[in-house]
Residue frames relative to the residue before (quaternion, step in Angstrom):
aa qw qx qy qz dx dy dz
M 1.0000 0.0000 0.0000 0.0000 0.00 0.00 0.00
R 0.2145 -0.7966 0.5576 0.0922 3.56 -0.74 1.04
K 0.1354 -0.7772 0.6123 0.0523 3.60 -0.96 1.01
I 0.2209 -0.7496 0.6121 0.1212 3.54 -1.08 0.82
V 0.0437 -0.7913 0.6094 -0.0251 3.61 -0.78 1.10
T 0.1253 -0.7830 0.6073 0.0486 3.57 -0.87 1.02
I 0.0874 -0.8004 0.5931 -0.0066 3.58 -0.75 1.11
A 0.4212 -0.7162 0.5048 0.2341 3.58 -0.84 1.04
E 0.6790 -0.5153 0.3376 0.3994 3.57 -1.29 0.34
N 0.7309 0.3888 -0.2425 0.5059 3.62 1.05 -0.68
Q 0.6464 0.4852 -0.3218 0.4932 3.59 1.21 0.45
R 0.1335 -0.7377 0.6493 0.1281 3.50 -1.40 0.19
G 0.3191 -0.7592 0.5405 0.1722 3.53 -1.21 0.56
L 0.2693 -0.7403 0.5964 0.1543 3.56 -0.95 0.92
L 0.2021 -0.7944 0.5664 0.0854 3.57 -0.44 1.25
V 0.0303 -0.8074 0.5863 -0.0587 3.55 -0.55 1.25
K 0.0188 -0.7886 0.6143 -0.0217 3.54 -0.94 0.99
D 0.8405 -0.0483 -0.0347 0.5386 3.50 -0.75 1.16
G 0.7199 -0.4583 0.2485 0.4582 3.62 1.04 0.84
R 0.6496 0.4732 -0.3189 0.5023 3.59 1.29 0.09
L 0.4446 -0.6775 0.5194 0.2711 3.55 -1.05 0.85
I 0.2320 -0.7923 0.5533 0.1106 3.53 -0.74 1.08
S 0.7722 -0.2069 0.1860 0.5713 3.58 0.79 -1.01
I 0.4079 -0.6476 0.5744 0.2904 3.53 -1.43 -0.01
L 0.2766 -0.7925 0.5285 0.1268 3.57 -0.57 1.19
D 0.4246 -0.6867 0.5311 0.2573 3.54 -1.05 0.87
S 0.6711 -0.4613 0.3741 0.4438 3.56 -1.37 0.01
G 0.5244 0.6122 -0.4789 0.3478 3.55 -1.20 0.59
R 0.5910 -0.5493 0.4621 0.3679 3.52 -1.42 -0.29
H 0.0671 -0.8121 0.5791 -0.0256 3.57 -0.72 1.12
G 0.1786 -0.7623 0.6144 0.0979 3.54 -1.04 0.89
L 0.0765 -0.8144 0.5751 -0.0168 3.56 -0.71 1.11
W 0.2833 -0.7189 0.6097 0.1768 3.57 -1.05 0.88
D 0.0068 0.8138 -0.5762 0.0756 3.53 -0.48 1.24
W 0.0834 -0.7981 0.5966 0.0130 3.56 -0.14 1.33
G 0.8248 0.1746 -0.1636 0.5123 3.52 -0.70 1.09
N 0.4430 -0.7181 0.4468 0.2975 3.64 1.26 0.29
R 0.3133 0.7762 -0.4795 0.2634 3.55 0.90 1.00
M 0.6984 0.4480 -0.2614 0.4931 3.62 1.23 -0.24
R 0.0313 0.7573 -0.6522 -0.0113 3.50 -1.32 0.50
V 0.2532 -0.7583 0.5848 0.1374 3.53 -1.22 0.57
E 0.1789 -0.7629 0.6146 0.0903 3.58 -0.81 1.06
I 0.2083 -0.7861 0.5736 0.0984 3.58 -0.59 1.15
V 0.0139 -0.8006 0.5966 -0.0541 3.57 -0.74 1.12
S 0.5781 -0.5694 0.4542 0.3678 3.55 -1.30 0.39
A 0.2934 -0.7691 0.5480 0.1488 3.56 -0.98 0.88
E 0.5910 0.5459 -0.3753 0.4602 3.59 1.17 0.56
G 0.8111 0.2593 -0.1922 0.4877 3.56 -1.14 0.65
V 0.7646 -0.3240 0.2849 0.4788 3.51 -1.22 -0.72
F 0.4031 -0.6998 0.5432 0.2296 3.56 -0.99 0.94
M 0.0417 -0.8098 0.5842 -0.0359 3.54 -0.30 1.32
S 0.4063 0.6858 -0.5043 0.3322 3.57 -0.04 1.28
P 0.5570 -0.6034 0.4415 0.3616 3.60 -1.09 0.56
W 0.5881 0.5758 -0.3722 0.4291 3.60 1.24 -0.31
G 0.4645 0.7167 -0.4369 0.2824 3.61 1.20 -0.31
P 0.7114 0.4295 -0.2858 0.4772 3.66 0.66 -0.96
I 0.6252 0.5366 -0.3478 0.4474 3.61 1.07 -0.66
I 0.6507 0.5050 -0.3220 0.4668 3.57 0.95 -0.86
E 0.6669 0.5171 -0.3135 0.4354 3.59 0.91 -0.91
K 0.7613 0.3992 -0.2137 0.4642 3.60 0.88 -0.94
L 0.7977 0.3284 -0.1574 0.4807 3.60 0.86 -0.95
H 0.7756 0.2229 -0.1323 0.5755 3.58 1.19 -0.43
P 0.0407 -0.8468 0.5301 0.0137 3.61 0.58 1.09
E 0.6140 0.5492 -0.3703 0.4293 3.60 1.07 -0.56
L 0.6447 0.4946 -0.3212 0.4864 3.62 1.06 -0.70
A 0.6363 0.5305 -0.3272 0.4545 3.57 1.03 -0.79
A 0.6837 0.4811 -0.2955 0.4624 3.58 0.90 -0.87
E 0.6734 0.5117 -0.2958 0.4441 3.57 1.07 -0.68
N 0.8130 0.2986 -0.1204 0.4852 3.59 1.01 -0.76
F 0.8065 0.2735 -0.1068 0.5132 3.62 1.08 -0.58
V 0.2417 -0.6494 0.6800 0.2396 3.42 -1.54 0.11
V 0.2390 -0.7806 0.5651 0.1190 3.54 -0.63 1.14
V 0.1200 -0.7966 0.5923 0.0157 3.57 -0.68 1.17
R 0.1206 0.7813 -0.5975 0.1339 3.56 -0.66 1.16
P 0.1325 -0.8177 0.5551 0.0748 3.67 0.04 1.23
G 0.4446 -0.6838 0.5155 0.2627 3.55 -1.16 0.65
E 0.7207 -0.4044 0.3237 0.4607 3.54 -1.35 -0.10
G 0.8087 0.2157 -0.1902 0.5131 3.55 -0.90 0.95
Q 0.6643 0.4638 -0.3069 0.4994 3.56 1.27 0.27
V 0.1464 -0.7395 0.6496 0.0985 3.51 -1.35 0.48
A 0.2222 -0.7724 0.5829 0.1197 3.57 -0.94 0.91
V 0.1546 -0.7616 0.6251 0.0731 3.55 -0.96 0.98
V 0.2086 -0.7841 0.5780 0.0868 3.55 -0.65 1.18
R 0.1394 -0.7788 0.6093 0.0523 3.53 -0.84 1.06
T 0.1319 -0.7784 0.6122 0.0436 3.52 -0.84 1.06
D 0.8206 -0.0965 -0.0073 0.5632 3.55 -0.50 1.24
G 0.7439 -0.4321 0.1976 0.4701 3.55 1.00 0.93
R 0.6773 0.4628 -0.2910 0.4924 3.62 1.23 -0.13
A 0.4556 -0.6841 0.4975 0.2774 3.57 -0.91 0.96
T 0.0565 -0.8371 0.5436 -0.0224 3.57 -0.56 1.17
Q 0.8086 0.1070 -0.0473 0.5767 3.61 1.05 -0.68
I 0.1536 -0.7281 0.6588 0.1110 3.51 -1.28 0.62
V 0.1620 -0.7960 0.5812 0.0493 3.56 -0.68 1.17
L 0.3036 -0.7769 0.5318 0.1463 3.57 -0.68 1.16
P 0.6506 -0.5051 0.3744 0.4260 3.61 -1.21 0.34
G 0.7750 0.3163 -0.2561 0.4836 3.55 -1.04 0.83
K 0.6700 0.4526 -0.2998 0.5063 3.58 1.27 -0.09
V 0.2141 -0.7575 0.6053 0.1183 3.55 -1.24 0.59
A 0.0485 -0.7867 0.6153 0.0089 3.55 -0.93 0.90
M 0.1615 -0.7485 0.6369 0.0891 3.54 -1.02 0.96
V 0.1175 -0.8206 0.5593 0.0017 3.55 -0.41 1.30
W 0.4618 -0.6850 0.4945 0.2700 3.57 -0.84 1.01
T 0.1418 -0.7949 0.5862 0.0673 3.54 -1.07 0.82
V 0.4809 0.7113 -0.4194 0.2947 3.60 1.25 -0.02
L 0.7887 0.3007 -0.1568 0.5128 3.61 1.07 -0.58
Q 0.7960 0.2226 -0.0975 0.5544 3.61 1.19 -0.23
D 0.4980 -0.6298 0.5092 0.3098 3.50 -1.30 0.46
V 0.0753 -0.8195 0.5678 -0.0187 3.57 -0.59 1.17
S 0.0296 0.7650 -0.6428 0.0271 3.54 -1.06 0.91
V 0.2386 -0.7705 0.5818 0.1042 3.53 -1.18 0.64
E 0.0994 -0.7828 0.6137 0.0281 3.58 -0.96 0.97
M 0.2421 -0.7861 0.5586 0.1067 3.57 -0.79 1.08
F 0.1176 -0.7815 0.6110 0.0454 3.57 -1.05 0.84
D 0.3012 -0.7176 0.6017 0.1797 3.54 -1.02 0.91
V 0.2158 -0.8315 0.5008 0.1056 3.58 -0.08 1.30
D 0.5948 0.5448 -0.3834 0.4498 3.60 1.17 -0.28
A 0.7032 0.4477 -0.2686 0.4826 3.58 0.95 -0.84
R 0.8043 0.0847 -0.0346 0.5872 3.60 1.02 -0.75
P 0.1061 -0.8549 0.5056 0.0482 3.59 0.19 1.26
Q 0.7087 0.4436 -0.2726 0.4761 3.60 1.11 -0.50
L 0.3629 -0.7135 0.5602 0.2131 3.55 -1.12 0.76
T 0.4864 -0.6115 0.5231 0.3403 3.52 -1.21 0.47
R 0.6864 -0.4727 0.3479 0.4294 3.54 -1.31 0.22
A 0.6639 0.5022 -0.3021 0.4646 3.58 0.95 -0.87
E 0.6542 0.5050 -0.3174 0.4650 3.60 0.97 -0.79
L 0.6322 0.5337 -0.3395 0.4474 3.58 0.98 -0.79
V 0.6682 0.4922 -0.3020 0.4691 3.58 0.91 -0.91
A 0.7047 0.4761 -0.2724 0.4500 3.60 0.97 -0.84
F 0.7804 0.3957 -0.1906 0.4451 3.59 0.94 -0.85
E 0.5742 0.6623 -0.3894 0.2827 3.60 1.04 -0.61
N 0.7295 0.3963 -0.2455 0.5005 3.63 1.15 -0.43
A 0.4572 0.6875 -0.4524 0.3370 3.59 1.24 0.13
A 0.5129 -0.6309 0.4856 0.3211 3.56 -1.15 0.66
V 0.3112 -0.7560 0.5532 0.1599 3.56 -1.06 0.83
V 0.2569 -0.7332 0.6111 0.1513 3.55 -0.89 0.99
G 0.6350 0.4343 -0.3522 0.5330 3.54 -0.02 1.36
T 0.5854 -0.6109 0.4173 0.3316 3.56 -1.30 0.04
A 0.7189 0.4337 -0.2587 0.4776 3.60 0.95 -0.81
P 0.5411 -0.5908 0.4674 0.3738 3.61 -1.16 0.47
A 0.4077 -0.7426 0.4842 0.2188 3.55 -0.97 0.86
I 0.7984 0.2144 -0.0791 0.5571 3.59 1.01 -0.80
V 0.1446 -0.7502 0.6403 0.0797 3.56 -1.09 0.83
T 0.2159 -0.7793 0.5790 0.1044 3.57 -0.85 1.01
V 0.1494 -0.7661 0.6224 0.0586 3.55 -0.88 1.03
T 0.0983 -0.7996 0.5923 0.0148 3.57 -0.62 1.16
V 0.1116 -0.7884 0.6045 0.0230 3.57 -0.69 1.14
P 0.3610 -0.7493 0.5061 0.2282 3.64 -0.57 1.07
E 0.6741 -0.4763 0.3802 0.4174 3.53 -1.36 0.19
A 0.8243 0.1726 -0.1811 0.5079 3.57 -1.13 0.82
N 0.5956 0.5240 -0.3759 0.4789 3.60 1.18 0.58
A 0.2466 -0.7156 0.6260 0.1876 3.50 -1.38 0.24
G 0.2131 -0.7968 0.5570 0.0977 3.57 -0.95 0.91
L 0.1944 -0.7573 0.6150 0.1025 3.55 -1.03 0.86
V 0.1921 -0.7912 0.5763 0.0711 3.58 -0.76 1.08
F 0.1183 -0.7973 0.5916 0.0185 3.56 -0.88 1.06
F 0.1618 -0.7320 0.6528 0.1090 3.56 -1.13 0.80
D 0.8283 -0.1060 0.0177 0.5499 3.57 -0.55 1.21
G 0.7416 -0.4261 0.2172 0.4704 3.57 0.97 0.91
E 0.6342 0.5122 -0.3345 0.4728 3.61 1.24 -0.07
L 0.4311 -0.7020 0.5070 0.2535 3.56 -0.83 1.01
V 0.1127 -0.8210 0.5585 0.0362 3.58 -0.73 1.07
E 0.8137 -0.1253 0.0894 0.5605 3.63 0.98 -0.62
T 0.3599 -0.6931 0.5851 0.2185 3.51 -1.42 0.30
Q 0.1407 -0.8044 0.5759 0.0384 3.56 -0.90 0.96
G 0.4183 -0.6863 0.5394 0.2511 3.53 -1.24 0.62
P 0.7608 -0.3582 0.2541 0.4778 3.60 -1.27 -0.13
G 0.5495 0.5926 -0.4669 0.3590 3.56 -1.12 0.77
R 0.5264 -0.5927 0.4993 0.3497 3.56 -1.40 -0.17
H 0.0440 -0.7985 0.5995 -0.0326 3.54 -0.85 1.05
G 0.1919 -0.8027 0.5592 0.0786 3.57 -0.91 0.94
Y 0.0728 -0.7871 0.6125 0.0080 3.57 -1.09 0.84
W 0.4629 -0.6401 0.5357 0.2983 3.53 -1.21 0.66
Q 0.1377 -0.7771 0.6087 0.0812 3.57 -0.74 1.04
V 0.3311 0.7132 -0.5245 0.3266 3.52 0.48 1.29
G 0.8284 0.0674 -0.0914 0.5485 3.56 -0.53 1.17
R 0.7552 0.2597 -0.1785 0.5748 3.59 1.25 0.28
K 0.3556 -0.6842 0.5891 0.2415 3.53 -1.34 0.30
V 0.1591 -0.8046 0.5700 0.0496 3.56 -0.54 1.21
S 0.0665 0.7724 -0.6274 0.0733 3.56 -0.92 1.01
A 0.1455 -0.7962 0.5844 0.0587 3.56 -1.24 0.37
R 0.1238 -0.7445 0.6496 0.0921 3.53 -1.32 0.49
T 0.1984 -0.7714 0.5948 0.1086 3.54 -1.07 0.76
F 0.1431 -0.7749 0.6134 0.0535 3.53 -1.14 0.77
D 0.3561 -0.7094 0.5702 0.2117 3.56 -0.89 0.98
T 0.2680 -0.8037 0.5152 0.1297 3.58 -0.60 1.13
R 0.5444 0.5867 -0.4129 0.4345 3.60 1.25 0.15
P 0.6013 -0.5344 0.4157 0.4244 3.64 -1.16 0.34
V 0.1288 -0.8005 0.5850 0.0184 3.55 -0.77 1.12
P 0.4064 -0.7178 0.4980 0.2677 3.64 -0.79 0.90
V 0.0918 -0.7570 0.6457 0.0405 3.53 -1.10 0.83
E 0.2258 -0.7972 0.5501 0.1040 3.57 -0.44 1.23
I 0.2159 -0.7624 0.6013 0.1029 3.56 -0.82 1.10
T 0.3380 -0.7810 0.4879 0.1945 3.57 -0.33 1.23
A 0.6648 -0.5337 0.3586 0.3803 3.54 -1.28 0.53
Q 0.0146 -0.7813 0.6239 -0.0078 3.55 -1.07 0.82
E 0.5106 -0.6569 0.4699 0.2948 3.55 -1.11 0.74
I 0.0231 0.7873 -0.6127 0.0650 3.58 -0.82 1.08
L 0.2820 -0.7544 0.5740 0.1480 3.57 -1.01 0.85
T 0.3497 -0.7491 0.5264 0.1990 3.60 -0.70 1.09
R 0.7091 -0.4607 0.3215 0.4262 3.54 -1.32 0.12
D 0.7150 0.3853 -0.2497 0.5272 3.59 1.13 -0.59
R 0.5605 -0.6837 0.3431 0.3172 3.54 1.25 0.72
V 0.4133 0.6433 -0.5164 0.3855 3.54 0.91 1.03
S 0.3519 -0.7514 0.5234 0.1942 3.57 -0.80 1.02
L 0.0492 -0.7968 0.6019 -0.0191 3.57 -0.81 1.08
R 0.2009 -0.7117 0.6485 0.1805 3.51 -1.36 0.32
V 0.1058 -0.8210 0.5609 -0.0131 3.56 -0.58 1.24
T 0.1124 -0.7692 0.6276 0.0428 3.55 -0.97 0.97
L 0.0952 -0.8070 0.5825 0.0166 3.58 -0.88 0.97
T 0.1952 -0.7344 0.6348 0.1397 3.52 -1.36 0.38
S 0.0080 -0.7946 0.6068 -0.0194 3.55 -0.88 0.96
F 0.2508 -0.7306 0.6155 0.1566 3.54 -1.29 0.50
V 0.1027 -0.8087 0.5792 -0.0080 3.54 -0.66 1.21
Q 0.0834 -0.8011 0.5926 0.0114 3.57 -0.91 0.94
V 0.3518 -0.7206 0.5619 0.2033 3.55 -0.96 0.95
T 0.1619 -0.8073 0.5648 0.0557 3.56 -0.66 1.14
D 0.7738 0.1230 -0.0652 0.6179 3.60 1.17 -0.58
P 0.2903 -0.7994 0.4939 0.1812 3.64 -0.07 1.22
K 0.6357 0.5359 -0.3398 0.4396 3.60 0.97 -0.80
Q 0.6887 0.4666 -0.2816 0.4782 3.58 0.88 -0.91
A 0.6352 0.5327 -0.3307 0.4509 3.59 1.07 -0.73
A 0.6761 0.4877 -0.2956 0.4665 3.58 1.08 -0.69
L 0.7675 0.3754 -0.1903 0.4835 3.58 0.98 -0.84
G 0.6100 0.6016 -0.3571 0.3721 3.60 1.12 -0.55
V 0.7907 0.0074 0.0384 0.6110 3.59 0.92 -0.94
P 0.6026 -0.5755 0.3925 0.3895 3.61 -1.12 0.51
D 0.7906 -0.0077 0.0490 0.6103 3.60 0.96 -0.88
Y 0.2992 -0.8011 0.4863 0.1797 3.57 -0.22 1.25
E 0.6194 0.5415 -0.3603 0.4397 3.64 1.03 -0.64
A 0.6616 0.4820 -0.3059 0.4862 3.60 0.95 -0.82
H 0.6175 0.5460 -0.3406 0.4523 3.58 1.07 -0.73
V 0.6699 0.4779 -0.2935 0.4865 3.60 0.89 -0.91
Y 0.6119 0.5668 -0.3423 0.4325 3.59 1.03 -0.81
K 0.6883 0.4731 -0.2851 0.4703 3.59 0.86 -0.94
L 0.6364 0.5279 -0.3362 0.4508 3.59 0.97 -0.79
V 0.6526 0.5056 -0.3192 0.4653 3.59 0.95 -0.83
Q 0.6276 0.5368 -0.3419 0.4484 3.60 0.97 -0.76
F 0.6662 0.4864 -0.3021 0.4779 3.58 0.91 -0.90
A 0.6568 0.5174 -0.3149 0.4492 3.60 0.96 -0.86
V 0.6433 0.5154 -0.3285 0.4611 3.61 0.98 -0.77
R 0.6520 0.5109 -0.3251 0.4563 3.58 0.90 -0.83
E 0.6641 0.4974 -0.3093 0.4646 3.58 0.99 -0.79
A 0.6977 0.4807 -0.2839 0.4489 3.60 0.92 -0.89
V 0.7252 0.4226 -0.2484 0.4834 3.59 0.88 -0.91
G 0.6584 0.5353 -0.3200 0.4214 3.58 0.95 -0.81
G 0.6992 0.4528 -0.2768 0.4790 3.61 1.14 -0.43
R 0.6890 0.4274 -0.2808 0.5136 3.61 1.23 0.18
T 0.4956 -0.6116 0.5204 0.3309 3.52 -1.32 0.37
L 0.6932 -0.4679 0.3386 0.4311 3.55 -1.29 0.22
D 0.6602 0.5054 -0.3191 0.4548 3.59 0.90 -0.87
E 0.6507 0.5111 -0.3254 0.4578 3.61 0.97 -0.76
V 0.6446 0.5140 -0.3263 0.4625 3.60 1.01 -0.75
L 0.7194 0.4540 -0.2604 0.4566 3.57 0.89 -0.92
N 0.7458 0.4240 -0.2235 0.4626 3.59 1.02 -0.77
D 0.7808 0.2570 -0.1390 0.5523 3.61 1.14 -0.40
R 0.0065 0.8368 -0.5455 0.0460 3.56 0.63 1.18
V 0.6047 0.5780 -0.3609 0.4123 3.59 1.06 -0.70
S 0.6691 0.4930 -0.2996 0.4684 3.57 0.94 -0.89
V 0.6265 0.5294 -0.3358 0.4632 3.58 1.05 -0.74
D 0.6546 0.5098 -0.3122 0.4627 3.59 0.92 -0.90
E 0.6612 0.5141 -0.3157 0.4460 3.60 0.91 -0.89
Q 0.6618 0.4998 -0.3185 0.4590 3.59 0.94 -0.81
I 0.6388 0.5202 -0.3308 0.4603 3.61 1.00 -0.78
V 0.6673 0.5048 -0.3024 0.4565 3.58 0.89 -0.95
E 0.6560 0.5148 -0.3140 0.4540 3.58 0.92 -0.89
H 0.6609 0.5044 -0.3103 0.4611 3.60 0.95 -0.85
V 0.6734 0.4996 -0.3068 0.4503 3.61 0.88 -0.92
R 0.6888 0.4769 -0.2964 0.4586 3.58 0.84 -0.91
R 0.6392 0.5198 -0.3360 0.4564 3.60 1.04 -0.65
E 0.7384 0.4137 -0.2312 0.4797 3.58 0.91 -0.89
L 0.5508 0.6428 -0.3950 0.3570 3.59 1.17 -0.46
G 0.2007 -0.8180 0.5165 0.1544 3.57 0.98 -0.80
D 0.6484 -0.5072 0.4019 0.4011 3.54 -1.30 -0.37
I 0.2237 0.7689 -0.5652 0.1984 3.57 0.08 1.32
G 0.6109 -0.5879 0.3468 0.4010 3.61 1.20 0.41
V 0.6714 0.4310 -0.2829 0.5324 3.59 1.26 0.35
R 0.0478 -0.7856 0.6153 0.0434 3.54 -1.09 0.71
V 0.3804 -0.6961 0.5642 0.2287 3.55 -1.18 0.69
T 0.2630 -0.8038 0.5164 0.1346 3.58 -0.38 1.23
E 0.7935 -0.0117 0.0376 0.6073 3.60 0.97 -0.85
L 0.0667 0.7744 -0.6255 0.0676 3.54 -1.16 0.71
G 0.2170 0.7860 -0.5535 0.1694 3.57 -0.81 0.95
V 0.5680 -0.5784 0.4700 0.3492 3.51 -1.33 0.44
K 0.2720 -0.7817 0.5468 0.1264 3.55 -0.76 1.09
D 0.7994 -0.0414 0.0765 0.5945 3.60 0.81 -1.01
V 0.1405 -0.7234 0.6685 0.1000 3.51 -1.28 0.67
I 0.1071 -0.8205 0.5615 0.0033 3.57 -0.39 1.27
L 0.1909 -0.7926 0.5746 0.0718 3.56 -0.75 1.15
P 0.5888 -0.5426 0.4422 0.4042 3.59 -1.23 0.35
G 0.6818 -0.5291 0.3194 0.3914 3.59 -1.18 0.55
E 0.6954 0.4609 -0.2941 0.4663 3.62 0.81 -0.94
M 0.6383 0.5183 -0.3382 0.4579 3.60 1.05 -0.68
R 0.6194 0.5319 -0.3463 0.4621 3.60 1.03 -0.69
E 0.6458 0.5188 -0.3291 0.4532 3.60 0.98 -0.79
L 0.6518 0.5101 -0.3201 0.4609 3.58 0.97 -0.84
I 0.6679 0.4905 -0.3083 0.4671 3.57 0.90 -0.89
N 0.6272 0.5299 -0.3413 0.4575 3.60 1.00 -0.73
K 0.6448 0.5090 -0.3250 0.4685 3.58 1.01 -0.76
V 0.6418 0.5164 -0.3238 0.4654 3.58 0.99 -0.83
V 0.6629 0.4977 -0.3035 0.4698 3.57 0.91 -0.90
E 0.6453 0.5213 -0.3240 0.4549 3.57 0.98 -0.83
A 0.6524 0.5061 -0.3153 0.4678 3.59 0.98 -0.84
E 0.6388 0.5186 -0.3285 0.4638 3.60 1.00 -0.81
K 0.6746 0.4903 -0.3033 0.4610 3.59 0.90 -0.82
V 0.6263 0.5208 -0.3399 0.4701 3.62 1.04 -0.72
A 0.6519 0.5074 -0.3168 0.4661 3.57 0.98 -0.86
Q 0.6510 0.5055 -0.3190 0.4678 3.58 0.95 -0.77
A 0.6433 0.5180 -0.3231 0.4620 3.59 1.00 -0.79
N 0.6473 0.5062 -0.3216 0.4705 3.61 0.98 -0.83
L 0.6483 0.5199 -0.3250 0.4514 3.57 0.94 -0.83
I 0.6553 0.4994 -0.3088 0.4752 3.58 0.95 -0.86
R 0.6540 0.5144 -0.3229 0.4510 3.60 0.94 -0.84
R 0.6498 0.5015 -0.3223 0.4717 3.61 0.98 -0.79
R 0.6305 0.5226 -0.3425 0.4605 3.58 0.99 -0.74
E 0.6605 0.5013 -0.3120 0.4638 3.58 0.97 -0.81
E 0.6455 0.5130 -0.3235 0.4643 3.58 0.99 -0.82
T 0.6444 0.5142 -0.3278 0.4614 3.60 0.98 -0.83
A 0.6602 0.5013 -0.3147 0.4624 3.56 0.94 -0.85
A 0.6528 0.5068 -0.3236 0.4607 3.61 0.98 -0.78
T 0.6443 0.5163 -0.3216 0.4635 3.62 1.00 -0.81
R 0.6460 0.5147 -0.3213 0.4633 3.55 0.98 -0.87
S 0.6427 0.5191 -0.3261 0.4595 3.60 1.02 -0.74
L 0.6456 0.5111 -0.3230 0.4666 3.59 1.01 -0.80
L 0.6366 0.5333 -0.3303 0.4486 3.57 1.02 -0.82
N 0.6566 0.5011 -0.3143 0.4680 3.58 0.93 -0.85
T 0.6437 0.5175 -0.3231 0.4620 3.60 1.00 -0.78
A 0.6453 0.5270 -0.3211 0.4504 3.58 0.99 -0.85
K 0.6450 0.5162 -0.3231 0.4616 3.58 0.99 -0.81
L 0.6467 0.5131 -0.3260 0.4607 3.60 0.96 -0.76
M 0.6709 0.4900 -0.3062 0.4648 3.61 0.95 -0.81
E 0.6229 0.5447 -0.3485 0.4402 3.57 1.07 -0.71
D 0.7235 0.4289 -0.2423 0.4837 3.56 0.97 -0.81
N 0.7780 0.2589 -0.1255 0.5585 3.63 1.15 -0.41
P 0.2518 -0.7987 0.5277 0.1419 3.66 -0.12 1.25
T 0.5990 0.5643 -0.3758 0.4261 3.60 1.02 -0.63
L 0.6380 0.5146 -0.3203 0.4749 3.57 1.00 -0.81
M 0.6238 0.5411 -0.3347 0.4540 3.55 1.09 -0.75
R 0.6723 0.4870 -0.2979 0.4713 3.57 0.93 -0.90
L 0.6253 0.5283 -0.3425 0.4610 3.61 1.02 -0.72
K 0.6349 0.5220 -0.3227 0.4694 3.58 1.04 -0.79
E 0.6321 0.5261 -0.3281 0.4648 3.58 1.09 -0.80
L 0.6576 0.5049 -0.3092 0.4658 3.57 0.96 -0.85
E 0.6350 0.5254 -0.3317 0.4590 3.57 1.00 -0.78
T 0.6511 0.5025 -0.3110 0.4762 3.56 1.02 -0.81
L 0.6432 0.5204 -0.3178 0.4631 3.57 1.01 -0.86
E 0.6347 0.5342 -0.3313 0.4494 3.60 1.05 -0.75
R 0.6595 0.5000 -0.3143 0.4650 3.57 0.97 -0.81
I 0.6450 0.5186 -0.3269 0.4563 3.55 1.08 -0.72
T 0.6999 0.4858 -0.2809 0.4418 3.58 0.88 -0.97
E 0.5364 0.6176 -0.4134 0.3999 3.62 1.18 -0.31
K 0.7195 0.4249 -0.2352 0.4965 3.56 1.14 -0.56
I 0.6274 0.5125 -0.3352 0.4809 3.62 1.30 0.05
G 0.3282 -0.7709 0.5177 0.1733 3.56 -0.78 1.05
R 0.8112 0.0971 -0.0245 0.5761 3.64 1.09 -0.58
I 0.1169 -0.7793 0.6140 0.0444 3.59 -1.05 0.86
D 0.1308 -0.7673 0.6255 0.0538 3.61 -0.84 1.06
V 0.1426 -0.7859 0.6003 0.0406 3.54 -0.70 1.12
M 0.1155 -0.7894 0.6026 0.0209 3.63 -0.71 1.15
A 0.0288 -0.7967 0.6035 -0.0173 3.56 -0.50 1.17
S 0.2134 -0.8260 0.5117 0.1013 3.60 -0.05 1.29
S 0.6393 0.5469 -0.3396 0.4205 3.55 1.10 -0.55
G 0.4888 -0.6833 0.4239 0.3383 3.59 1.24 -0.17
E 0.4981 0.6751 -0.4237 0.3415 3.53 1.25 0.13
G 0.4659 -0.7220 0.4192 0.2932 3.60 1.22 -0.22
L 0.7598 -0.3977 0.2823 0.4299 3.54 -1.40 -0.09
D 0.5907 0.5956 -0.3776 0.3921 3.57 1.07 -0.62
A 0.6572 0.5090 -0.3178 0.4560 3.55 0.96 -0.83
V 0.6355 0.5316 -0.3385 0.4461 3.60 1.04 -0.79
L 0.6815 0.4866 -0.2959 0.4595 3.57 0.90 -0.92
D 0.6422 0.5251 -0.3343 0.4474 3.58 1.01 -0.75
R 0.7246 0.4323 -0.2495 0.4752 3.52 1.01 -0.81
L 0.5377 0.6467 -0.4057 0.3579 3.62 1.21 -0.37
V 0.7671 0.1898 -0.0932 0.6057 3.56 1.04 -0.84
H 0.0452 0.7910 -0.6060 0.0702 3.50 -0.64 1.11
L 0.1536 -0.7917 0.5887 0.0550 3.55 -0.54 1.18
K 0.4988 -0.6546 0.4880 0.2909 3.49 -1.00 0.85
P 0.4136 -0.7073 0.5013 0.2780 3.64 -0.72 0.97
K 0.5882 -0.5766 0.4421 0.3550 3.44 -1.27 0.53
A 0.5305 -0.6317 0.4660 0.3200 3.53 -1.10 0.73
């Protein structure tokens, strides 16, 4: 019985007879004499990694076929193999894995990396390898991205190994667990929410604060305390209770600067050397109970009314003193008195549209004008 098998250029055929691999057929048209239907041909892709149960059999029992068609990649412990196909990284083979890569249609090269001696990839390697397929189950590469104005801490199995600046950094995650933390090295605002505090005169207040925290040593900030922001938050709460609880309500409201200084001094003293410093800290709001606000508003209103009355009395006294001085000048100087009368008469006549002058003596307007202004003759 004759069988005809056609194999495409990007394929190869595995000729199997009675369950045994006989050969690997090239592309083209093949005629096979099969007496008793004992032969079959498995057509497989001849590109990339040879993924077939026949792979280990070909490698062990047919080394000549393996050498003719494949490159066998088997990295050792602590090694990673990067397979380049026509100069481009296409596969990454992890330790304990075996990859048989076809060589019949493409140029294949293999590069070995000692991940224990050099766990970090260069920038060029990261760009070339990060999209390659991984032969294995675990991811081969971990990318750590550190934003601008940040510092990154890299951990292997929970142990800090190095600090990185802004940018993208790649690490081999083979035989280890790679993790990272980033810290913003700029001053970051930390809002301290309102909390109930009792003053020395037993008035309940709610105080809100704003602080700015800056990481100065990322390594110390990561290892010194579990969460530096929560640590600073608690310190500020304790400092506020100490500063406000030791003062009366009037002292808190009238001397905010002193309260802020005491809080800052307490926080910086207790903060210690954890790689973090508090750049600014201050009371944002002081919230009083409703009835206390009404009482304070009444007190403020009474103070303002008293100040207004005092100012008004001062103005009245000054005006009276000015009138007295003017009266004394007019008493001593009749001419000034007459000028003042004329000035008053001028202001009055500005509002009069018509003036009728009645001179009963028959002397006319001239006599009225002559008598209107009378200057005292010189002695």
